[in-house]
C-alpha angles and dihedrals in degrees: 000000000000109000128225111210106238121201099249093204086070093056138088120205088235125019106197108286094343106079092159095053118113117203119211124226122209089255089058091052095046091047087069097039118089104220115210130183115255091015135093120207128200089247090064094051107041122093129240129203110286096202119033090186090063112031094166093057093043091055093044094051095046119106091216120112096206132049115204124199140154135236102191102180139116101193090111091047092052091044086057091052092255133139113271122237105099088110091067101068104073104073097041089051090050092049088055100040097049091056095053112119116260105219144126090300099052127007120192096212090088089069133079111198105208104175138251141283117246113199093169093122091060092048092051090048092054094043092051102041107031108102101197142017092257091051089048092053092050091047091051092051091048091049090054088069090061089050090049094055096051097043092046091052093054094044090052092050092051098046091042086060086053093247128128121244117226108195129189132186143016131069128314089262089087091072090077096063090039092056092042097045094042092049091052094044099046089045092052088047091058095247096112129046091208130026091256135106136183125236138207121197132192099204147137087225134045093224085214099124120147125287093267098138125304118298140135093279100060111041096117093048090054093046092051093043090052092049101248100106117068107171129013132188126182121201121201100013111176111233090213092062104045111108109225093235090053091047092053091049091049096050093046094050116083091196093060125068132173139185115203128225089238093054091052103039109016105035093024095216088154137354122261094255090048087057090050091048089050091054096049088047092051091053100035097109095081146002112313134208112223115213130184119186109198093217085075090068115083115252094357115143111254140127089270099033112179135203089206118058147096124309124256087246090056089051091054091049089052093052096043093049095042090051092051098041103046139048097249118222092184139332119230131183113189149166095036123130142185090203129023126204091247090062101260114137138188121184094192100064095091094052090050091055089048090060092048094051094051089046089056095050092046091047092049091049094058 
């Protein structure tokens, strides 16, 4: 993973229940922002945490509506037998996003940039101690539980303060702690009668595999099993990659719906935006998490990269419409990479995510 040099004088060894969380200073942000005369960049406008000793109070006292943080890890992807690399997206995204123009279309002062999680020590421990592939897989799945706890804690803090988490990076395993933490936080904030939210997901896969240990392929199953996920709708599911047992569970569950890629683009039963509208309608009764798995976008670098998928423009349309037509509980972009462990690279992934984040904020402001 590419490293951002953090001012160590701003850090504590352990920050509450988030010992792997790295807080950014204004100097960190400006070091990635290309200052130019007569222009204002998002990096010059967004907020940072004012007091690293009390993250909850800093978030609560902020005037920003959105709290942005990164989860650059691929423990969950590897635990799902995938190709590592989901830990490489966060810094390239940040380098692009901080240099977006702040103007009448998009003003960075709505965002608080908190920082990112760094689970590199866990990855190193597994790499150096696991004696077989089977042992590694079990270790990755066990490690995801530690990731869950920390991500859930931060999501709860943010939503309890009535702010919307925007989360970038890592495997789709992180949806489980986002659903769990957001459900608890919004409930405590008085925005939910029950600690449950809905979710819509633009994805090639349902990520509804069995409860076989935590990984990137079963976040929604665990969230439902633990009582934090109420309704779930998947858009663009590829029929070639739906396990039969998962398909049976989906069609027999009235709280889960899906629209396959084939029904939209091959059989043309409905248009892409009709499918998105169906998903937002299905989940409109309460706060809704909005997920976008980058493996849904054609030829976009990810663990499950596909030659057949939606376009980047359609992904932007999905994000913009969902942000405007739901009450977002959180927004999460996952599974993307700028460099995979098998050597494949794509320098444009960070810029694509930058467009999607600005689309979400613009759509939610309509």
